[in-house]
Structures are given as structure tokens and as C-alpha cells.
N, C-alpha and C positions, 0 to 999 in steps of 0.2 A: 514242465508242468505235469507231465504223468506221474511223476514220482511224489509231488505235493499232496495225492489225496492219500495214497497209504501212510505218508508220513504224519499227516494231520491224525489218521483215525490211530496210530501207534501212540500220539501225544494223547490223544483222549483216551485210549484205553487205560495207558500208563497210570495218567489221571484219576480216573476212576479206583483202579487199582488201588492206588494210594490214599484214595479219601476212602475207600472201604476197611483197609488196615488200618486207618486213625479213629475210623469208626467202631472197629472191634477192639481197637487197645482201649478206645474211652469207655467203652461197655464194660469190660472185664475191670479196670481200674475202678467204675461206677459199683459195681458188684461187690469189690472188694471194699469199697469204703461205707458201701451202704450200712451195714451192723454196725460200724462205729459211730457214725454220723448220727444214726437214730437207733439207741440201745433198744432193748426189749423192756416192754414194762412190766413183764412177769419174769418166769424162771426158764431157764434151758435144761429140759428134764431129759438125763440120757438113759434111753432104752434101747437096748439090742445093740450099742455101739453109735447109734443116731441119736442127735438131740432134737426135742420138739420143744417149741415155743407153748407155755401154760399160765395163764393170768389167772390167780384166783383171787377175791375181794369179799369183803364180807364175813359174817359169821353165822351159824343156824344150819338146821337141817328140817327139809332135804336141801341137798346141794343142787344148784340149777347150772345143768350144763349147756351152753351155748354152740350150736353147731351151723358154721357158716354155709351160706349156699356156692355154687360153681363160682370160681374165678376169686374168691372173696377171700380176703383175711380176716383175723380175730376182729380186726379195728372196726368194722362193720357193725359190731354189738356195742360200740364205746357208751352211748348214751342209756341205752337197756341196762346194761351191766351197771352204769353207776345208779340207776334206781332201784336195781333189784338188792345191790350189795347194802342197802339200808335194811334191807327186811330178812335174808337169809345168805348164805355162801352162795358165790356165782362164780363158776370159771368159763373161758372162753381158752380158744386154743387155737394154733395154725395147724392143720394139716400138712403132713408130708410134703415139702417142697414150696411150702407158701412163707413168705415174710421170714421170720429168722428160724424156722424149722429145716432141718437137712432133709434133700430129696430122699428116697428110698426106692430100691428096684423093684421089679416086679408089677402084678396087675395093680390098678387103681381103683379097685369096683369095692362095692358098698361092705361085702363079706371083710375084705382086707382092711377097710378103713375102721369099721367097729371095731375089728380085733386090736386095731393100734392104738384107738382110742381108748379099749378096756385096761390096755397094759400099761399106759400113760397114766390113767387115775391111781391104778393099784402101786406104780411105781412112787408117784408124789404123794402117795398116803391121802388120797382123796375117797374117804368110804362112801359108798352108798348108805342110804335110796337117793336116787337122782331124779327131778324133772327133767327131761329132755326138752329140748327146745330147739326145732331146725328150720331155717328159711329156705325156700326154693330147693334145690339138692338137697339141702340138710335134711328135709322130710323124709326122703327114703333114708337118709343115713341113720336117723334116729328109730326108723321105725326097724333097719335091720339088726342096731344096737338092741332095740327091745326084745327082737325074735331071738338074739343070741343070750341075753343075759337078761332074763324076764326077773329074776330075782332083785335086781338092781334098779328097776324103774318104778317110781309110783306116781310118776304122771306124765304128760305128754301135751306139749303145745307145738301147733305147725303154724307157720308163717307164711301165707302164700305159696305151699308146698308144691312140687311137683308130683302130679298122682301116678300110680301104677300103669293105670289106662293109657297114657298119653303114649307109650312106647308102640300102640295100634293105630293112634291118631293121622288123617293126613296132615302133614306138615305145611305149613304156609311160608316157609322160609326158603332160602335160595337153594338151589340144585345140588347134588352132590358134587358135580366138577366145580362149580362157583365156591363151592364151600371149601374143597381144597386146593384150589388156588389162593382163596383167603388166605387160609394157613399158613401156606408157603410164604405169602407174603408178611405174614406176622412173624414167621420164624426170621426170615431174613432182617427185618425192620427191629426186631427183639436182639439179635445178636451185633448188629452193628451201631447200635445207640440212636438208631431213628426213633424208635418206639419210646426210649426213655425221655427224647428230648421233646415229643408230642406230649407226654404225659406231665412234663415239667410245666408245660405251658398251656396248657388244655385240662379245666375242670370241667365235667359234666355240672351243670346246675341242680342244686340242693346237696352236693358232695360235702359231708362235714370235714374240716380241715385236718384232724386225725386221720381219718381214713387216706385224704387224698396226699397226706405227708406218705403213708405207707404206701400208695401205688408208686407214687413218684420214685421211691427209694426200691422196691422190690417189684414193681409191676411187671416189667420186661424179663427179671429171671422167674417170676412166678409161671409166665406163659407156659412154658413144655408142661409144668403140672396141669393147667388148666386145659390143654391139649388131650393129655392123657386121660383126665377124666370125662370130658368128652368124648371120648373113644368110648368109654365105657358105659354110658350113659342109659343107653338102651336095657344095658343089664342090670345097672344099679335099681332102674324102674321096676325089672321083673323080679330081681331079689328082694324088694322091699313088699311086694304083694305076697311075700310066704308068711307076714303077720294079718292075718285074715280077721282078727279079733283082737282089739286093745284089751278086752276083759272088763273089768270093772274102774278100770283107771280113770282120774279125772284128765279128760280130755277136752283141748280148746282148737278148732281148726279156724284160721284166721285169713279171709279173702281180701284182695285190694280190691276196694268199690271203685275206682278211678282208673282210665287209661291215660295215659302220657298224649298230650293235645298234636305232638307230630305226628304219633301213631295214628287218630283219629282221622287228621288231614288226610295223609296217605294213603290209608287202608281199612276205610272205617267199617264197611260191612264185615269183612273175612276177620278182623281183628276184635270186632264185638261178637261176633259169633264165638269165637276162641273164650273171649271174656267170659262170656254166658257158662260155657263149656264148663270151664276151671270152677267156677262158683256152686253149679251143680255138683261138680265132682266133688269137691270140698263138702260140701253139705251131706252128701253120701257117706265119706270118709269118716267124718265124725261120728255118725250110727254105728262104728265100728267098734266104740264102747257104749258100756251101758252106762256111761256118765260122762257123756261126750255132748260138745256144744259147738255150733257154728255161728261165728260173728263175721260179718262184713263191715270192713273198716272203708266206711265211704270216702274219705278226704285222703286217702291214701293209695299211692301208687304200689308197682311189684315188692318197693325195698321199704315195706312198712315201718320198720325200723326207723328209717331216716324221717318220712313223712309225718309219722305220728307215734313216737315212742311209748307215751302214754299209753296207747291202745297195747301193746305187747307187754309192756312193763303189767297194767290191769291182769291181762289175759295171765300172765305166769303168776302173778301175788293169788290171783281166783285158784288155779290149779296146785299150789302149795298149801293154800289155804284148807280145801277140801282134801289134800293127800295126806296132811299130818293126822296121824291117828288111825289111818286106813291101811290095812295091807291087803295090796294088788294081788288078784288070781285072775286066772281065765285065759292067759296069753300063751 
């Protein structure tokens, strides 16, 4: 009887080890198959020995450049890109480490990302001027791009953007220890195929089919890049504050006017206060341009391009219309 317990434990340990090994093999095979089962809609452009997925449609000038938020591939812009391509040329892309784009070593801060985007557009022969559009974390990224390459940018659209002052706000999220534990669990889940299986069978409400397919194919692989960008989040916000003025560039800042119902039920007061803070910050942010405007999209949550793509398309078209024939200065 004394020997049975250790034997049972050994059998259980062997079974768990075998299950993990099967999961790791399944995940690696799935990552190898993903780009073959889901070919990119755009082109893989080689820059510095690494490939980046760039998807350009439509014709005209200025060209609209779509910058996704944290954790999001270019597919998040599908509805907006389809609408804008009838009006002018528009390009979305997957940052390094997302979807079909190769990973790149080194720091994933806003300066590095802006420089990589500039090199990508030059290599792919996508000439300025650009109207830069950024969602969430993409807001600080397009601000840094404009600071580094001011002559390229003729207009800006911020879609419920992260704000420079966020780095100094008190967080209402989980503690650092809990966050570190969550990241560790996600890493294990991503490497053993668990995350892929969850993404295969669970689609958040409102997720467009193209984006859902992209996340099922590449979400587990994207995770390491998401974590790297998250580690640099505060630094990105600080870097974006270097652009204290947008000059006379036509600029529209969109704010989500609606909070998710589940958030309101769980922590109504805290999240309403934070939401109000964002809207006030967005209004101030629009004032950084002498040609700025703030709009609240009442029927949309944070991912406005899903809930109300027409509001985003309208803002972009308005900025393009104002930008045509203007020469930006003052940034």
C-alpha cells in the first residue's frame, strides 16, 4: 500500500508531461500552418532582413495610414479600410511580431515602431503626405511618428486614444503581482496550445469574422509581442508627449461614449470616473492643433471601428478633405 501512492503520482506526472508535450507540438505545428491556411491579404515587404505585412488599397492622396492598438493586428481596420479605399489610398499593416509580420529584436517602444513604419513605407514606395489614424495605443504611436517625421504628416485622427497623462494616473487594474502571475499563465497557455483552443471556440461579442479568424490563427503567437509592448506602455506614453503641438494639421479625436454593460455592473463608479477622465483628456488633446476637433461617438465602446465604423470613416474623410491643399507646419 505504501508504494501505490508514489506510483500513482509518477503516472500522473508522466501523463501531465506527455499532455504538455503534445500541446507544445500541436502549437508549433499550428503556428507553421497558420500563414499557409490564412494567406495575407497584402504584401510581405522585406526591410532589414525581416518581412512586414502591408495591405494597401484604393488610390489618391493623401494616403491614410492605419495604426492598430495594443494586441491588435491590422485586421481590426477591415471595415474602415474598405470604406476609405473608395475615397483615397489607405494602408494598414501588422507591426513586427503580429500576424504575418516577422518578429524583431530590441526594444518595442514608440520611437522604434515609428522608425520601422517609416522604413516600411519608404521601401514599399508609399510616398507622403499621410493622414495618420491611430486607435488606443496607436494614438501615441502616430504622435511619435509625427514628431519624428513632421513633413510626412498632413492630418491626424485619434480613435479613443491612450493619453500621455495616463502614465501618472492611479490604476484601477489588478496589482503588479497578480498581473505578473497572469502573464506567466498566458505564456504557458500560448506555448502549450491551450490559448489557441480557447480562441478557436470563444469569440467575444461583436468581433468581426475577419478579425476573429486572424486571432484564431495568430493570437497565441502574437502574445509575446503584446507583452513586450505592454512592458513599454508607460515609456510610449512619455515619448508621445514630445509632440506638444500638432500645428495647424487637421486633427479629430474620437471618444467612445459607451462603457461595456459588464463593466458598469461590476465597478460602475470607478469606471465611469475613469471614462469621464478620458473624455476630458481627449478634448484637451484635440486643442493641440489649431485645426482640432473632439467628437464623442455615443453608441460606441472602446473599439469604435467595430461598433460604428462609419463614425471613424467620416472623421478620416473630413480630415482628408481639410488636408488637401494645405501645407502643415508648427509641429
